[in-house]
N, C-alpha and C positions, 0 to 999 in steps of 0.2 A: 675460495671462500670469500664472502662479502660481509661487511658489517655496517649496520645502520642504527640510528637511534630508535626507530620503530619499524615494524613490518605490519602492513595491512593486508589481510586475506580477503580477496573479493573486490572486484572493480565495478560493482553496481553503484547506483547513485549515492548510497550511504558510505561505501568504501572510499569513493572518490572524495566525498565531502570530509571524511575523517582525515584523509591524507592531506587535503588542501589546508585544513585548519592547523595541522601539525607543521606542515611545511612553511606556512606563513609565519609561524612562531620561530622559525629558524632551525627546525629539526630535520635531520636527514631521514627520508622515508622511502621505503620500497613497497610497492603495491604488487601483489601476486594474484593473477587471474587465470583460472583454468581454461576459460574459453579463448577463442582466437581474437576476440576484441572486447574492450570494456563495455559495461552497460547493464549486465545482468538481465533480468526479465525485460527491461525496457528495450533491449536490442536483440534478444535471442529470437532467432527464427527457426522453426522446425518444419520439415517437409516442404520447403520452398514457399511457405506462406508468409503472412505479415508477422511482425514482432509480437511477442506474447503480451506486452503491455503497451499499446499504442497511444494511450491517453495520459495526459499529464494532470495529476491532481495536486494542487496545493504546493507547487515548488516554492520553497520559502525564500524571501529576499535575504534573510539572515545567511542562508546557505550560499547564495550567489555572492554575498559580500566576502565569504571565505575564499571564493575563487577570484575575487577582485574583478568581477564581471558586471557591467552595466546591463540590467535586464532589458533595456530598450534595444540593445544590440544583438539580442539572442534570437530574435525572430520567433517569439513564443506564439504570436498570432492572437487574435481576439478570442475571448471565451466562446466556447461552442454553445449553440442553442441545444436544448434537449427536447426530445419528442416523446411524450407519454403515449404509447401506442394503445389504441382502443380496439377491441374485437369488432365493434360495429363500424369502424372506419372514422369515428369522430375523434381523430387524433388531436392532442393538445400540444402546442408549441410553447416552450418556456425559454424566455430570454431574461437572464437575471432572475428576479422574483416575479416577473409578469407573465401571466398565462393567457394565451389566445387560441382561437381555432386556426385551422390551416388558412382560412380566408382572412385572418387578421382581426376578427371580432373578439372582444374580451370574453373569456370563458366565464360561465356563471359562478364557478367556484374560485375564479381568479382573485378577487379581493381577499377572501379568507386565506388562500394560499400565500398571497403576498405578505399579509400580516404575520403569518407563522414563519415564513421564510426569513423576513426581516428580523424577527425575534431570535431565530436560531443563529443568524449571522452575528447579532449582537452578543449572544451568549458565547459563540465560537471565538469571538475576538478576546473575550476574557480568558478562555482556556488557552488561547495562543500564547499568552504570557508564560504559562507553565510549560508549553510545548517547546518554546524556543530556548530552553536552558536545561541543564541536568536537574534531576529532582534534588530537593534540599538534603543536606547531610554531609557535604564535603567541607572540611576545615572547621576551625573553631569560630565562635561568634565574632571574635575580634579580628579574624583573618580577613584578607581581601575577598576570598570566595564566600566566607560566611556573611560578610557585610553586603555583598552583592545579592545573595539569596534573600537576606532580610529586606533589602530595598525592593526587590522584585515582588515579594509577598505583600509588602506594604502598598505598592502600587496597585496590586490586584484588589486588596481590601478597599482602597480608595475608589477604584473603578466600580466595585460592587455598591459602595455607598452612594455614588453619583447616580446610580440607576433609580434610586428612590426605594422606600421600604416595600411597596407592593410588588415592584418588578424584582427586587432582590429576593423577596420571599418566594416568588414564583420560580425563579431560577433555582433556588436551593431545593424547592419541592420537586421539580421535574427532573433534576440532574441525574438522579439514580433510578428513575422510573422507566417504564417501557414505552417505546416509540408508538406502538399501536394506540394506546390510550391517549397519549398527547395529541397525535394527529387527528384522531376521530373526535376528540373534544372540540377541535377547531373547524372541521370541515366534514362534509359528507364523504362516505367511502366512494372511491372511484379511481380513475387513472392518476390523478394528482396525489391522492393519499397513497396510492400504491407505489408511486415513484419515490416519495419520501421514505416509505417503509422499506423499500428495496435498498435505498442508499444507507439506511441505518444499519443494515446487516451485511453490506457488500463485503464478500470475502470471508465472512465468519460462519461458523456452524451454529447459528442462532436464528431465531425468528423475531419478528417485530414485537411479539408479546414477551420476549425474554427480558428479565431485569437488566437494566443498564444499557439497553439499546438506544435510549435517548442520548446517553453520553457519547456513544460512537457517532451518532448523527450530528451532534453539536461539534464534535471534533472535526468532522468533515467540512464544517462551515467556518473553520478557523481563519481561512484566507478568502472568505466569501463563497466557498463552495464552488469555485470556478473550475471548469474542466477545459483543457486546451489540447490542440494537436499542433505541436511545433512545426514550423516550416521545414520541409525536408524530413519530417518524422522524428521520432525519438532518437534514431541513430545520429542524426545531425546535431541534436542537442547534446548528446553524450560526447560527440566529437569535439564540440566547442569547449565543454568542461575538461575533457582530456587535454586539449591544447593549452588551456589556462593552467592546468595542474603541472604540465611539463615545464612551463616557464618558471616554476618555482624551484626547479632542480630535482623534483621528485622522480624516482625511477619507477617506471611502470612496465611490468613484464607480463605479457599475455601468453597463453598456451603453457602455463607453468602451474600445474596443480600441486597442492601441498599434501605430502604423505603423513607428516606428523609434526606436532609442536614439541620442541626439545625442552626438557626441564632438567634442572640440576638443583638439588637441595630446596625443592619446593619453589623454584623460581624459574621463570622463562629465560632461556638463553638464545632462542632462535627457532628456525624451522628447517625441516628437511623436505625438499621437493621430491616428487615421484621419480625424477631423474637422478636422485641421489645427491643433489647439491645441498650443501649446508650454508644457510644464510643466517648470520648472527644478528641479534638485537635483544636488548633487555626488556622490550615491550612488544607485544603482539596484539593487534586489534583484529578481531574476526567479524566480518559481516555475515558469516554463517550463523545459523541458530545454535542454541546451547547444546542440543543433542548432537549436532554435527561436530561441535568443538569437543564434546566428550569423547567422540570417536578419534579425534586427532591427538588427544592427550592420554587417553586411557582412563578408566574409572578410578584407578588407584591415585590419580592426582587430586581427587576430591574426598572430603570426608563422607561418611555414609549418608548423612542427612542431605548434604548438598547434591550428591549423586542421585538420591531418591527424588528430590525435587525436580531435577533436570529431566529425569526419565518420565515424570508424571505431568510435565507441562502439556497443556492441551494444544496440539498442533494438527488437528483433524481438518484437512482441506475438504472443501465442498464445491469448488469451482472447477469446471472443465472448460477448455477452450475449443470452440467449434468455428472453423473458418469456412466461409461459403464463397467460392469463386463465382463472380458475376459475369454476365455477358456484356454488361454496359457499366460505365463508371458512375452509376447512380442507383438508388434503391427504387424499384418500381412501386408506384403508388404514392410517392412523396415528391413535392416540388423540387426543382433543381437547387434552390437556395438552401435546402435542407439535406443535400446529398452527403454532407460531412457531419451532420448533427449526431449527437449521442442519442441513440434510440433505446428506450427502456420498455420492455414488456412486463408489466406488473399491474394488471387491470384494477386491482384494489388491494387494500391492506389485508383483507381477509384472504385474498388469493396468495399473497406472499406467505402468510402464516400457514396456509394449507400446503403450499409447495415445500415448506420446511419440514413438515411432519414426517413424510416417508424417510427423509434422510436421517432422522434421529435413529431409525432402526436399520440402517444400512441399505435402504432401498433407493432406487433412482426415482426422482419425482417425474411423474407423467405430465405434469404441467409446471415446468420450471420458470424461475425468474431469469430474464435475459437482458443483458446490456450489450449493445452492439454499435459499431461505427464502421463506415465505409472508408477503407484505406487502400493504398496501392502498394504492391510488392515492388522490390527493386527493378523488376523487369517491366513495370508499368501496369501489370495486371490488376484489375480491381477486385477487392475482397471485402466481404462483410465479416468483420472480425467480432465474434460474439463470445462473451463470458456467460456461461450457462451455470447458474447457481442451483445448488442442491443436487449435485452429482458427487456423492461422497467417495473419498479415497478408499474407505474400507467397505466398498460395495460388496454385498452378498454375492458370492460366486466369483468375485474378482473382475478386473477389467480385461476380459478376453475380447476377441473379435466380435462375438455376438453382442456383448454389452456396448461396445463402441458403435456398432451398427444400430443398436436400439437408440442410443443417444442421438445419433445422426438423424434418425427419423423423427424422434420427439422434437428436436430443435426445429426442424423444417416445418413440422405440423404446427408447432406453437406459434412461430412467426407468421405462418400462413393465415392464422386466425385474424390477424390485424392487417397483413399485407398479402392478400390472396393471389396476387400476380407474381410474388417472389419465387415460388418453386420453379416456374417456367424460365426464370432468369438465372438459375443456378447450374453451373457446369460441373462443379466438384465440391465435395465437402470433406474437410479434414477434422478429425476428432483427436484432441490431445487431452487424455484424462488426467486427473490430479496425480496419479501414480507416476505418470511419465514426466509431469512437471517436477515432481520430487527428484526423479532420477537425473534429469537434465540440469537442474539448478541447485540441488542440494538442500532445498527448502523442505523440512520435515513435513510429511503428509501432503506435500504439494500446497501447503497453506500460503496464500498470497501475502499474508502479514508475518509469516514465519512462526507466529504464535497467536492464539486467539486473543482478540481485543475484548476483554471482559473485566468486570469490576475487580476481580482478584488477580488480574494480569495486566494492570495499567499503572501508570505513574511510577511511584517508588516500589511497586510490586511487580514491575514488568522487567524481564519475563517471569521472575519469581522472587520470593523473599530471599534477601541477601545478595541479589544481583541487580538491584534497582539503580545503582550508580555505575553500571557498566563493568566493574571489576568482577571477576569470578575465579574462585579457586586459587591457583598458584599466583604468587606475586608477579606482576607484569603482564597478566593475561586479562584481556578486556573483550567485551562484545561491542559491536558498533553497527549492527544491522537492524532490520525491521522488527526483530523480536524484542528490541529494547525501546525505552521511552523516546519519542512519543508514538512509535509505530511506523507503518509503511505509507502507502499512497504516494510514493515517489516524491516525498517532501525533502528528503536528504537530511532532515533534522536529527535523526537518530545518530548518524555518523558524525555530524558536526558537534552534537552535544557530547558524544562519547569522547571525542578528541579534546573538547574543552575540559571534561572531567579529568582526563589523563594529565593535561597541562596544569590543572590546579594542584595536583600532587607530585608534580615533576621535581625530582631532586637531582 
């Protein structure tokens, strides 16, 4: 039997960030991970293909500070350009907020896109103040946590005031609106509008016309909306974080799945592993979603209303992974300098909304939204790693071999509309439906954010009412994963904020 101050379940980016924050505060921490290596979706490889999540969105400097790591030493690489794929071959290259053709000429819609992109980045910087701390509510007003919250909100108010009345009014007007209207108010519909619409709903079971989709788009711009592919891939980044965490004295045990969370008198006392080992701790932080935690404690650990809320959280995954093995380390039809770019097939905002519609009724979209990037597997083989959106976990008829074969063909046909030479360069296609993602990772519904990012499941209401500050149910039990504020996207902030909230109430 072992005893620690805290146990963290799951060694994904959020679990590692939570452990680092606690360990830096002098607490003894044990991290338990069921997989053979830390990293979660960022490092998990299935069927000898690339990792599930090869791109790094918005890794927070606040998180790296918890690991005591200088970002300059991490080899994060430069932000990746994006390519908005066009069915007619007139692909648009985006570097930062500037849009050009493949030949380098400024795109006709480039100035409008740059204005809107800059505006979204400005708004995102405001929301970042909220994302980098637990939601308000911990401690009394005159306590240190209470004063810190008051100061943070005051700074946000000052930042809003500095924008000037017209811009502040616009920010408040658009914040809860839909991305479709915002985008098409600023530019004509087309690949640039489609890319923004796709980013607004990435990983969610929503369309660009859904209320609140502007909020999720702005959230993605919190650190400039930059996407990176770390040197050596995501496994190398996780290895560096793991090494930094171990220097704090934290214990990390891989290949150790948890069978149950042990409770006595409505209080956490530790966990039992599937191997039968008891590990004691008065605090357990789980980077799994609430539904998975409910399975580890039993519904009897919660009152009826809390259990009902957990069971009714929206966790409907709509993203499948399709990996295309290529014959050459580049995407045919694109210049060599764009071989590692983020490719987005979303020809228009109308296209994205139309792609969403079938998934609402449990059907597979015949014209899905696709985000892809060219990466190498450990053996050096080149793959085009694609996220195919609007492939619902609750597919009518289920995800049998026929459904996977259908998605395989749909993905190839869709990409071929913009890259006609691609099918001839594909040797193999792997399909990983959201049901398999759920089974391999424990993410309910295979949802990439562990819970829908929506107006009623964000900030102090994320993942649900009564769980907005990470504590749930029995004393000493906390959530620290992507299902909590501020969500996923490989930021690590959910884990860091959860640990900060735990430390605020540490007795």
